C-alpha positions as CSV (number, residue, x, y, z in Angstrom):
1,M,3.1,1.2,-7.6
2,D,5.1,3.9,-9.4
3,L,3.5,7.1,-10.4
4,Q,4.4,8.7,-13.8
5,F,5.8,12.3,-13.2
6,E,6.9,14.7,-16.0
7,P,8.2,18.4,-15.6
8,H,5.6,21.0,-16.4
9,A,7.4,24.4,-15.8
10,G,5.1,26.9,-14.4
11,R,2.2,24.6,-14.3
12,P,0.4,24.3,-11.1
13,P,-0.7,20.9,-9.6
14,S,-4.0,19.8,-11.1
15,S,-7.3,19.7,-9.2
16,P,-8.9,16.2,-8.2
17,S,-11.3,16.7,-10.8
18,T,-8.9,17.5,-13.8
19,S,-5.7,15.6,-12.9
20,S,-4.3,13.9,-15.9
21,Y,-2.0,11.8,-13.9
22,G,-4.0,10.1,-11.1
23,R,-5.3,10.2,-7.6
24,M,-4.0,8.4,-4.5
25,H,-6.2,7.6,-1.5
26,M,-4.3,6.8,1.4
27,Q,-5.9,5.0,4.5
28,R,-4.7,3.0,7.3
29,E,-4.4,-0.4,5.8
30,G,-3.2,0.5,2.3
31,F,-4.1,2.8,-0.4
32,L,-6.1,3.0,-3.6
33,Y,-4.6,4.6,-6.8
34,A,-5.9,5.2,-10.1
35,G,-4.1,6.6,-13.0
36,M,-0.9,6.5,-15.0
37,V,2.2,4.3,-13.8
38,A,5.7,4.8,-14.9
39,E,8.0,2.1,-16.4
40,I,10.2,2.0,-13.2
41,P,11.0,-1.4,-11.5
42,S,10.0,-1.8,-7.8
43,Q,9.8,-4.2,-5.2
44,R,7.4,-3.9,-2.2
45,H,6.2,-5.6,1.0
46,S,2.5,-5.1,0.3
47,V,0.3,-7.3,-1.8
48,L,-0.8,-5.3,-5.0
49,L,-4.0,-5.7,-7.1
50,Y,-4.0,-4.3,-10.6
51,V,-7.1,-3.6,-12.5
52,G,-7.1,-1.9,-15.9
53,L,-9.3,1.0,-16.3
54,S,-9.9,0.2,-19.9
55,D,-10.5,-3.0,-21.8
56,E,-7.0,-3.0,-23.4
57,P,-4.5,-5.3,-22.0
58,F,-1.2,-3.9,-20.5
59,T,2.2,-5.4,-20.0
60,L,3.4,-6.5,-16.7
61,E,7.0,-7.6,-16.2
62,A,7.1,-9.6,-12.9
63,A,9.0,-12.5,-11.3
64,G,11.0,-13.1,-14.3
65,Q,8.2,-13.1,-16.9
66,S,6.4,-10.8,-19.1
67,V,2.6,-11.1,-19.4
68,N,-0.3,-9.1,-21.0
69,I,-3.0,-8.6,-18.5
70,T,-6.1,-6.6,-17.7
71,S,-5.9,-7.6,-14.0
72,A,-3.5,-9.4,-11.7
73,L,-2.5,-10.1,-8.1
74,L,1.1,-9.7,-7.1
75,G,2.4,-11.2,-3.8
76,P,4.7,-9.5,-1.4
77,G,8.3,-8.9,-2.5
78,V,7.8,-9.4,-6.2
79,R,10.0,-7.2,-8.3
80,K,7.6,-5.8,-11.2
81,R,7.4,-3.1,-13.9
82,V,4.3,-2.0,-15.7
83,L,5.0,-1.1,-19.4
84,G,3.2,1.4,-21.6
85,R,2.1,3.7,-19.0
86,P,-1.6,2.6,-18.9
87,D,-4.4,3.9,-16.8
88,V,-4.6,1.4,-14.0
89,A,-6.4,1.0,-10.7
90,C,-3.7,-0.3,-8.1
91,I,-5.0,-1.6,-4.8
92,D,-2.3,-2.0,-2.0
93,V,-3.1,-4.4,0.9
94,S,-0.6,-3.4,3.4
95,P,1.0,-5.9,5.9
96,V,-1.2,-4.3,8.6
97,H,-4.3,-5.1,6.9
98,P,-6.2,-7.9,8.5
99,S,-6.5,-9.9,5.3
100,Y,-2.8,-9.5,4.4
101,P,-1.9,-12.9,5.6
102,A,-4.6,-14.6,3.5
103,F,-3.2,-12.8,0.4
104,A,0.4,-13.6,1.4
105,Q,-0.4,-17.3,1.9
106,A,-1.8,-17.7,-1.6
107,N,1.8,-18.6,-2.5
108,A,2.0,-17.2,-5.8
109,S,4.1,-14.3,-7.0
110,V,1.8,-13.4,-10.0
111,Q,-1.7,-14.4,-10.5
112,V,-3.4,-13.3,-13.8
113,W,-7.0,-12.5,-12.9
114,P,-10.1,-11.8,-15.1
115,R,-10.9,-8.1,-15.2
116,E,-14.5,-9.2,-15.4
117,H,-14.4,-10.2,-11.7
118,F,-14.3,-6.5,-10.7
119,A,-16.9,-5.3,-13.4
120,P,-19.3,-4.3,-10.5
121,L,-16.7,-1.8,-9.3
122,L,-15.4,-0.5,-12.5
123,P,-17.7,2.5,-12.8
124,A,-16.8,3.6,-9.2
125,L,-13.1,3.2,-10.0
126,H,-13.6,5.5,-12.9
127,D,-15.4,7.9,-10.7
128,F,-12.5,7.8,-8.2
129,R,-9.9,8.4,-11.0
130,A,-11.8,11.5,-12.2
131,G,-12.1,13.0,-8.6
132,R,-16.0,12.5,-8.4
133,M,-15.6,10.6,-5.1
134,S,-15.3,11.7,-1.5
135,P,-12.6,10.3,0.8
136,A,-15.2,8.5,2.8
137,D,-16.5,6.9,-0.4
138,A,-13.0,6.1,-1.4
139,D,-12.5,4.3,1.8
140,R,-15.6,2.2,1.2
141,L,-14.6,1.5,-2.3
142,Y,-11.2,0.3,-1.2
143,A,-12.8,-2.2,1.2
144,K,-15.3,-3.5,-1.6
145,V,-12.2,-4.2,-4.0
146,V,-10.3,-5.9,-1.4
147,A,-13.4,-8.0,-0.3
148,L,-14.1,-8.8,-3.8
149,A,-10.4,-10.0,-4.4
150,E,-10.7,-12.1,-1.3
151,Q,-13.3,-14.2,-3.0
152,R,-10.7,-15.6,-5.4
153,L,-8.3,-16.7,-2.7
154,P,-8.2,-20.2,-1.5
155,P,-9.2,-21.0,2.1
156,T,-6.6,-20.2,4.7
157,K,-6.3,-21.0,8.6
158,P,-6.7,-18.3,11.0
159,V,-3.6,-16.5,12.2
160,D,-2.1,-17.7,15.5
161,P,-3.8,-15.6,18.3
162,R,-0.3,-15.0,19.7
163,V,0.8,-13.3,16.6
164,R,-2.6,-11.2,16.5
165,Q,-1.7,-10.1,20.1
166,V,1.6,-9.0,19.1
167,M,0.1,-7.0,16.1
168,K,-2.3,-5.3,18.6
169,L,0.4,-4.5,21.1
170,L,2.5,-2.9,18.2
171,H,-0.5,-0.9,17.0
172,E,-1.0,0.4,20.6
173,N,2.7,1.3,21.0
174,R,5.0,0.7,18.0
175,R,8.2,1.3,20.1
176,R,7.7,-1.9,22.2
177,S,10.9,-4.0,22.3
178,L,11.3,-7.5,21.2
179,D,11.8,-8.6,24.6
180,E,8.5,-7.1,25.8
181,L,6.5,-8.5,22.9
182,A,8.0,-12.0,23.4
183,E,7.2,-11.9,27.2
184,S,3.7,-10.8,26.5
185,V,2.9,-13.9,24.5
186,C,5.2,-16.4,26.7
187,L,7.6,-17.2,23.8
188,S,11.3,-16.8,23.2
189,K,12.4,-14.0,21.1
190,D,13.6,-16.3,18.3
191,W,10.5,-18.5,18.3
192,L,8.4,-15.2,18.2
193,V,10.3,-14.0,15.1
194,H,9.9,-17.4,13.5
195,L,6.2,-17.7,14.1
196,F,5.4,-14.1,13.2
197,Q,7.0,-14.7,9.8
198,R,5.0,-17.9,9.2
199,E,1.8,-16.7,10.3
200,A,1.8,-13.1,9.0
201,G,3.6,-13.5,5.9
202,I,6.0,-10.8,6.6
203,S,8.9,-10.4,9.2
204,L,8.4,-8.6,12.5
205,R,10.7,-6.0,11.8
206,K,9.1,-5.2,8.4
207,Y,5.7,-5.2,10.1
208,E,6.9,-2.6,12.6
209,Q,8.3,-0.5,9.7
210,T,4.9,-0.5,8.1
211,I,3.3,0.8,11.3
212,K,5.7,3.7,11.5
213,L,5.0,4.4,7.8
214,H,1.3,4.5,8.3
215,A,1.8,6.8,11.3
216,A,3.8,9.1,9.2
217,A,1.2,9.0,6.4
218,A,-1.3,10.9,8.7
219,F,0.8,14.0,8.2
220,V,0.8,14.1,4.5
221,N,-0.5,17.7,3.2
222,R,-0.7,18.8,6.9
223,G,2.2,21.3,6.7
224,V,4.6,19.2,8.9
225,S,8.2,18.9,7.6
226,M,9.5,15.5,6.4
227,T,12.2,15.7,9.3
228,Q,9.5,16.3,12.0
229,V,7.4,13.5,10.6
230,A,10.5,11.0,10.7
231,A,11.0,11.8,14.3
232,I,7.5,11.5,15.4
233,A,6.9,8.4,13.5
234,G,10.0,6.8,15.1
235,F,12.6,6.6,12.3
236,A,16.3,6.9,13.1
237,D,16.6,9.7,10.7
238,S,15.1,11.4,7.7
239,A,17.2,9.4,5.2
240,H,15.9,6.1,6.5
241,F,12.4,7.3,6.5
242,S,12.7,8.5,3.0
243,K,13.9,5.2,1.7
244,M,11.3,3.3,3.6
245,W,8.5,5.7,2.4
246,K,9.5,5.4,-1.4
247,Q,9.6,1.7,-1.1
248,H,6.2,1.6,0.2
249,Y,4.3,4.2,-1.5
250,G,6.2,4.4,-4.7
251,L,7.4,8.0,-4.7
252,P,9.8,10.1,-2.5
253,P,8.0,11.7,0.6
254,N,9.2,15.2,-0.3
255,R,6.7,15.1,-3.2
256,M,3.8,14.3,-0.9
257,F,4.7,16.4,2.1
258,S,5.5,19.5,0.0
259,G,1.9,19.7,-1.2
260,H,3.1,20.2,-4.8
261,E,2.3,17.0,-6.5
262,Y,0.7,16.4,-9.9
263,V,-0.9,13.4,-8.6
264,T,-3.8,14.1,-6.3
265,V,-3.2,12.8,-2.8
266,D,-6.1,12.4,-0.3
267,P,-4.8,13.3,3.2
268,M,-5.6,10.7,5.8
269,P,-7.7,11.4,8.9
270,S,-5.7,12.8,11.8
271,R,-5.3,10.5,14.6
272,P,-3.2,10.3,17.8
273,M,0.4,9.3,17.7
274,H,1.7,6.7,20.1
275,A,5.1,6.9,21.7
């Protein structure tokens, strides 16, 4: 997802109820965004669901094709661009979401879906876009949209319990070494890396990066500098953190951590940070 930003000299950031750009609600397994999107190509690890906020189709360039859509699902790693700067709801299903493997295993880079499938939730998406929804209700809306999208997925097999165990260990302590993770599930390092990619739909390294980014997201709009956040979350330096953050969230971290953004960004609940 890429947000649309334009300079407005001397104009303060809009309030949630009046922002003409959009609103992002970040949570621990992805995010919900509703508003304008920019015509900037991007490529991300998450699964993305687009739902148009109006009946008018918009143009999506993805995976070497251009399609007019009102709703679509994009698999991980798909290079895409939305044209025309439409008002769209974008639902990000992060690699750490329990349902991510089911979406990733759908084996389709772009699936054009009927917007009517999400009709029961369209009024709530408009309320979210307009700032008429609390963060707690936005959490519930995110979960409902993902659950509704899952109904369109083909049946998938459960993720190998050894991979689930590695995921659990990384969430408990994202600095665990590959040696330690492999030993915990009685696998060689090479076989663990192979099994994780096959079962989770993403590499173990990228999964670890995602956990670090989600740890960093807890500090958005909390007055903590970007350099401090990068160190706390476990990135080598702020430059690496900035690159990964923009790839994951679609905009530079300094826009969000400065508190001066035209898009309204809901802060995540604070939580303990594991070493």
